[in-house]
Residue, then its C-alpha position, 0 to 999 in steps of 0.5 A: m221311716p228313715g233307718p240307720a245310715p249306711e256303712l261307709s263302704a256301702f255308701i262309697e259304692l253308691f257313688a262308685a256306681h255313678g262314676g266315683t267321688e272325692e273319696a278321701y273327703l268322704r272318708d274324713h267327713y262321713p262321721r260328721f254327716v251321720a252325726t248331724r243326720e241323727l240330730v236332724l232326725a230327732n226332730w224331723n223323723g216321720v215328717r212327710g214331704l220334707r223339703i231340704l236345701d243343702v247349701g254348700a253341698h259339695w259332692l252330694h255326700q250329705a244330700l244323698l243321705y237325706a234323699m235316701d231317707g225319702f226327703a226332697v233335696t235341693a243342693l246348692d254349690v259352685p258349678a265346679t261340683m254341681d256340673a261334674p258328670e258324676v255329681r249329676a249322675v248321682a243327683a239324677a238317680h236320687a231325684i236331687e235338684l241341683l242349683p249351680n251358683p258361682d258364689l254365695e255372696h250372690p245366690h242368684a240360683l235361688a231366684a228360681i225357687a218359689e217363696d216358702t218352699f223349704d222346711l229345712v236348710l242345711l248350712t254345715e261347715v260353711i258359715e266359717h268360710l264366708a269371707f264376704n258380707p252374707v246379708a244378700m245370701w240370708r235374704e234369699i234363704y229367708r225368702v225360700m224358707k217356710p214359716g216354721a222352717h229350721i236352719v241347721v248350722t254346724t261349725p268349729n267352736f272358737y273356744a275348743l280346747r285344741t284350737t285354743l292350744r294351737r292359738w297359744l302356741r302360735a302366739l308364743q312363736r310370734r306367728g300371728g293369728g287367723v289363717p296361717a300364711d302357708q295355707v293362704l298361699t298354697l291351699n286350693t279352696f273357695g274360702h279358708h276358715w276366716k271366722e270361727y264362732s263361739r256359742r254365744e256369738l252364733t246365737d247373737y248372729f241370728a238374733l241380729l239377722s232377724p227378730d223372726f229367727r229363734c235359736t231352739n237347740v245349741a249343742y257342743t259336739q265331739e270331733y267329727l273327723s276320724a283322722v283326729h283319733k289317730r294323732p298323738g295325745a288324742g286320747v287325753l284331748l278326747a277325754i277332756e272334751a267329753a268331760i267339759p262340753p264347752l271345750r269340744p271342737d264343734l257347735y251344732l245350732e238349730v234356728e227356727l223361722v218362727r214367723k215371716d214378719k220382719g224379714i232380714a233386719v240388717e243393712p250392710q254398711w258399705 
Protein backbone atom coordinates (compact mmCIF):
# COMPACT_ATOMS: atom_id res chain seq x y z
CA MET A 1 0.00 0.00 0.00
CA PRO A 2 1.48 3.40 -0.95
CA GLY A 3 2.42 5.56 2.00
CA PRO A 4 2.97 9.32 2.26
CA ALA A 5 4.89 11.05 -0.51
CA PRO A 6 8.57 11.62 0.29
CA GLU A 7 9.79 14.97 1.56
CA LEU A 8 10.92 17.27 -1.24
CA SER A 9 14.55 17.20 -0.12
CA ALA A 10 14.62 13.39 -0.16
CA PHE A 11 12.92 13.34 -3.57
CA ILE A 12 15.52 15.71 -5.00
CA GLU A 13 18.26 13.42 -3.67
CA LEU A 14 16.76 10.50 -5.61
CA PHE A 15 17.26 12.42 -8.83
CA ALA A 16 20.69 13.68 -7.76
CA ALA A 17 21.84 10.08 -7.42
CA HIS A 18 21.16 9.60 -11.12
CA GLY A 19 22.70 12.79 -12.47
CA GLY A 20 20.31 15.51 -11.29
CA THR A 21 17.14 17.07 -12.70
CA GLU A 22 15.45 20.42 -13.38
CA GLU A 23 15.43 21.24 -9.69
CA ALA A 24 13.78 24.69 -9.90
CA TYR A 25 10.83 23.21 -11.80
CA LEU A 26 10.57 20.34 -9.34
CA ARG A 27 10.58 22.68 -6.32
CA ASP A 28 7.79 24.79 -7.83
CA HIS A 29 5.61 21.90 -8.96
CA TYR A 30 6.16 19.27 -6.28
CA PRO A 31 3.09 20.43 -4.30
CA ARG A 32 1.00 19.83 -7.44
CA PHE A 33 2.40 16.34 -7.96
CA VAL A 34 1.71 15.41 -4.34
CA ALA A 35 -1.81 16.90 -4.29
CA THR A 36 -2.74 15.14 -7.54
CA ARG A 37 -1.34 11.86 -6.25
CA GLU A 38 -3.52 12.09 -3.14
CA LEU A 39 -6.64 12.53 -5.27
CA VAL A 40 -5.61 9.63 -7.52
CA LEU A 41 -4.88 7.30 -4.60
CA ALA A 42 -8.29 8.04 -3.12
CA ASN A 43 -9.66 5.84 -5.94
CA TRP A 44 -6.73 3.58 -6.82
CA ASN A 45 -4.89 2.84 -3.58
CA GLY A 46 -4.49 -0.90 -3.15
CA VAL A 47 -5.17 -1.73 -6.82
CA ARG A 48 -2.59 -4.32 -7.83
CA GLY A 49 -0.94 -4.26 -11.24
CA LEU A 50 -2.13 -0.74 -12.05
CA ARG A 51 -0.63 0.49 -15.32
CA ILE A 52 -0.23 4.24 -15.75
CA LEU A 53 0.51 6.33 -18.84
CA ASP A 54 1.95 9.74 -17.97
CA VAL A 55 1.49 12.00 -21.02
CA GLY A 56 3.84 14.98 -20.93
CA ALA A 57 6.04 13.40 -18.28
CA HIS A 58 8.92 15.91 -18.58
CA TRP A 59 11.76 14.79 -16.26
CA LEU A 60 9.72 11.99 -14.61
CA HIS A 61 9.01 14.05 -11.49
CA GLN A 62 5.43 12.79 -11.34
CA ALA A 63 6.07 9.40 -12.93
CA LEU A 64 8.64 8.53 -10.28
CA LEU A 65 6.13 9.07 -7.45
CA TYR A 66 3.80 6.44 -8.93
CA ALA A 67 6.65 4.06 -9.76
CA MET A 68 7.74 4.28 -6.10
CA ASP A 69 4.15 3.42 -5.16
CA GLY A 70 4.56 0.13 -7.01
CA PHE A 71 2.62 0.97 -10.17
CA ALA A 72 3.85 0.14 -13.68
CA VAL A 73 4.51 3.53 -15.31
CA THR A 74 5.01 4.46 -18.95
CA ALA A 75 6.17 8.02 -19.63
CA LEU A 76 5.55 9.85 -22.92
CA ASP A 77 7.26 13.12 -23.84
CA VAL A 78 9.58 14.75 -26.35
CA PRO A 79 13.03 13.25 -27.03
CA ALA A 80 14.70 16.32 -25.49
CA THR A 81 13.69 15.00 -22.06
CA MET A 82 13.13 11.28 -22.64
CA ASP A 83 16.59 10.81 -24.17
CA ALA A 84 18.47 12.79 -21.52
CA PRO A 85 20.99 10.51 -19.71
CA GLU A 86 19.76 11.47 -16.23
CA VAL A 87 16.13 10.75 -17.22
CA ARG A 88 17.10 7.38 -18.66
CA ALA A 89 19.05 6.56 -15.51
CA VAL A 90 16.06 7.30 -13.24
CA ALA A 91 13.77 5.33 -15.55
CA ALA A 92 16.07 2.30 -15.55
CA ALA A 93 16.38 2.35 -11.76
CA HIS A 94 12.61 2.42 -11.25
CA ALA A 95 11.36 0.34 -14.21
CA ILE A 96 9.69 3.30 -15.95
CA GLU A 97 9.09 2.68 -19.64
CA LEU A 98 10.07 5.67 -21.79
CA LEU A 99 8.27 6.64 -25.01
CA PRO A 100 10.09 9.50 -26.77
CA ASN A 101 7.68 11.21 -29.17
CA PRO A 102 8.49 14.43 -31.08
CA ASP A 103 4.99 15.93 -30.75
CA LEU A 104 1.62 14.96 -29.32
CA GLU A 105 -0.20 15.89 -32.51
CA HIS A 106 1.32 12.72 -34.00
CA PRO A 107 1.66 10.25 -31.08
CA HIS A 108 3.44 7.58 -33.13
CA ALA A 109 5.26 6.18 -30.10
CA LEU A 110 1.95 4.83 -28.76
CA ALA A 111 1.67 2.55 -31.80
CA ALA A 112 4.06 0.17 -30.02
CA ILE A 113 1.58 -0.20 -27.13
CA ALA A 114 -1.11 -2.89 -27.32
CA GLU A 115 -4.79 -2.06 -27.10
CA ASP A 116 -6.41 -2.10 -23.64
CA THR A 117 -3.12 -1.64 -21.78
CA PHE A 118 -3.56 1.22 -19.31
CA ASP A 119 -5.78 1.64 -16.26
CA LEU A 120 -4.95 5.31 -15.76
CA VAL A 121 -3.80 8.14 -18.03
CA LEU A 122 -2.29 11.27 -16.48
CA LEU A 123 -2.66 14.48 -18.50
CA THR A 124 -1.64 17.01 -15.88
CA GLU A 125 -1.01 20.65 -16.85
CA VAL A 126 -0.87 19.58 -20.50
CA ILE A 127 -4.26 20.18 -22.11
CA GLU A 128 -3.88 23.98 -21.93
CA HIS A 129 -0.70 23.71 -24.05
CA LEU A 130 -2.25 21.81 -26.98
CA ALA A 131 -2.10 24.34 -29.81
CA PHE A 132 -3.18 21.77 -32.43
CA ASN A 133 -6.24 19.65 -33.16
CA PRO A 134 -5.87 16.82 -30.59
CA VAL A 135 -8.24 14.24 -32.10
CA ALA A 136 -5.44 11.97 -33.42
CA MET A 137 -3.81 12.07 -30.00
CA TRP A 138 -7.06 11.11 -28.28
CA ARG A 139 -7.66 8.23 -30.74
CA GLU A 140 -4.35 6.67 -29.70
CA ILE A 141 -4.93 7.28 -26.00
CA TYR A 142 -8.44 5.80 -26.27
CA ARG A 143 -7.01 2.75 -28.05
CA VAL A 144 -4.50 1.94 -25.33
CA MET A 145 -6.96 2.47 -22.44
CA LYS A 146 -8.74 -0.49 -20.87
CA PRO A 147 -12.53 -0.36 -20.53
CA GLY A 148 -13.10 1.20 -17.13
CA ALA A 149 -9.82 3.11 -17.23
CA HIS A 150 -9.65 6.73 -16.08
CA ILE A 151 -8.04 9.88 -17.41
CA VAL A 152 -6.86 12.41 -14.81
CA VAL A 153 -6.66 15.99 -16.07
CA THR A 154 -5.37 18.98 -14.14
CA THR A 155 -5.40 22.40 -15.77
CA PRO A 156 -5.74 26.09 -14.89
CA ASN A 157 -9.27 27.33 -14.22
CA PHE A 158 -10.25 30.06 -16.71
CA TYR A 159 -12.48 31.72 -14.11
CA ALA A 160 -9.85 31.77 -11.36
CA LEU A 161 -9.92 35.01 -9.39
CA ARG A 162 -6.32 35.99 -10.03
CA THR A 163 -6.58 35.11 -13.74
CA THR A 164 -9.72 37.25 -14.07
CA LEU A 165 -8.01 40.18 -12.33
CA ARG A 166 -5.05 39.92 -14.69
CA ARG A 167 -7.35 39.84 -17.73
CA TRP A 168 -9.21 42.95 -16.55
CA LEU A 169 -5.95 44.78 -15.92
CA ARG A 170 -4.64 43.90 -19.37
CA ALA A 171 -7.92 45.01 -20.96
CA LEU A 172 -7.74 48.37 -19.16
CA GLN A 173 -4.17 48.75 -20.41
CA ARG A 174 -5.29 47.79 -23.95
CA ARG A 175 -2.75 44.97 -24.03
CA GLY A 176 -4.92 42.39 -25.79
CA GLY A 177 -5.76 38.88 -24.64
CA GLY A 178 -4.25 35.44 -24.57
CA VAL A 179 -0.50 34.92 -24.31
CA PRO A 180 1.40 38.23 -23.93
CA ALA A 181 3.62 39.14 -26.86
CA ASP A 182 6.78 39.14 -24.75
CA GLN A 183 6.14 35.53 -23.75
CA VAL A 184 5.44 34.47 -27.34
CA LEU A 185 8.79 35.90 -28.41
CA THR A 186 11.05 35.14 -25.45
CA LEU A 187 9.95 31.96 -23.66
CA ASN A 188 11.50 28.67 -24.74
CA THR A 189 8.49 26.37 -24.60
CA PHE A 190 6.83 23.56 -26.55
CA GLY A 191 3.53 25.40 -26.21
CA HIS A 192 2.19 28.33 -24.20
CA HIS A 193 -1.14 28.26 -22.35
CA TRP A 194 -3.03 28.81 -25.59
CA LYS A 195 -6.33 27.59 -24.18
CA GLU A 196 -7.64 27.55 -20.62
CA TYR A 197 -10.92 25.88 -19.66
CA SER A 198 -13.88 26.33 -17.39
CA ARG A 199 -15.25 23.37 -15.46
CA ARG A 200 -18.30 23.14 -17.73
CA GLU A 201 -16.27 23.46 -20.92
CA LEU A 202 -13.86 20.74 -19.86
CA THR A 203 -16.69 18.28 -19.20
CA ASP A 204 -18.22 19.25 -22.57
CA TYR A 205 -14.84 18.57 -24.20
CA PHE A 206 -14.88 14.89 -23.22
CA ALA A 207 -18.58 14.49 -24.01
CA LEU A 208 -17.81 15.70 -27.54
CA LEU A 209 -14.82 13.40 -27.87
CA SER A 210 -16.78 10.21 -27.21
CA PRO A 211 -20.06 9.02 -25.68
CA ASP A 212 -17.92 6.32 -24.06
CA PHE A 213 -16.40 8.92 -21.71
CA ARG A 214 -18.06 9.96 -18.46
CA CYS A 215 -16.77 12.61 -16.07
CA THR A 216 -16.82 11.10 -12.59
CA ASN A 217 -15.05 13.68 -10.43
CA VAL A 218 -14.55 17.40 -11.03
CA ALA A 219 -13.03 19.60 -8.35
CA TYR A 220 -11.69 23.12 -7.96
CA THR A 221 -8.26 23.00 -6.37
CA GLN A 222 -6.10 25.55 -4.61
CA GLU A 223 -2.91 26.96 -6.05
CA TYR A 224 -0.21 24.32 -6.45
CA LEU A 225 2.83 26.57 -6.91
CA SER A 226 4.53 27.32 -3.61
CA ALA A 227 6.02 30.55 -4.99
CA VAL A 228 2.56 32.14 -5.15
CA HIS A 229 2.28 32.20 -1.36
CA LYS A 230 5.21 34.64 -1.16
CA ARG A 231 3.66 37.31 -3.40
CA PRO A 232 2.19 40.58 -2.03
CA GLY A 233 -1.51 40.21 -1.23
CA ALA A 234 -1.37 36.42 -1.51
CA GLY A 235 -3.08 35.96 1.85
CA VAL A 236 -6.21 37.82 0.76
CA LEU A 237 -6.41 35.96 -2.55
CA LEU A 238 -5.93 32.59 -0.90
CA ALA A 239 -8.62 33.34 1.68
CA ILE A 240 -11.16 34.30 -1.02
CA GLU A 241 -10.32 31.21 -3.07
CA ALA A 242 -10.65 28.98 -0.01
CA ALA A 243 -14.12 30.38 0.67
CA ILE A 244 -15.37 30.32 -2.95
CA PRO A 245 -14.24 27.15 -4.79
CA PRO A 246 -15.15 28.30 -8.37
CA LEU A 247 -12.58 31.10 -7.99
CA ARG A 248 -9.73 28.70 -7.26
CA PRO A 249 -6.86 28.59 -9.77
CA ASP A 250 -6.95 24.96 -10.89
CA LEU A 251 -9.29 22.22 -12.03
CA TYR A 252 -9.04 18.50 -11.33
CA LEU A 253 -11.07 16.20 -13.59
CA GLU A 254 -11.41 12.42 -13.75
CA VAL A 255 -12.88 10.87 -16.88
CA GLU A 256 -13.90 7.22 -16.99
CA LEU A 257 -13.92 5.16 -20.17
CA VAL A 258 -17.10 3.33 -19.23
CA ARG A 259 -17.09 1.18 -22.38
CA LYS A 260 -15.30 0.93 -25.73
CA ASP A 261 -18.19 0.94 -28.19
CA LYS A 262 -18.36 4.26 -30.04
CA GLY A 263 -14.70 5.28 -30.26
CA ILE A 264 -13.61 8.87 -30.69
CA ALA A 265 -16.68 10.41 -32.31
CA VAL A 266 -15.20 13.70 -33.57
CA GLU A 267 -13.84 14.19 -37.07
CA PRO A 268 -11.64 17.27 -37.56
CA GLN A 269 -12.82 19.71 -40.21
CA TRP A 270 -9.71 20.75 -42.12
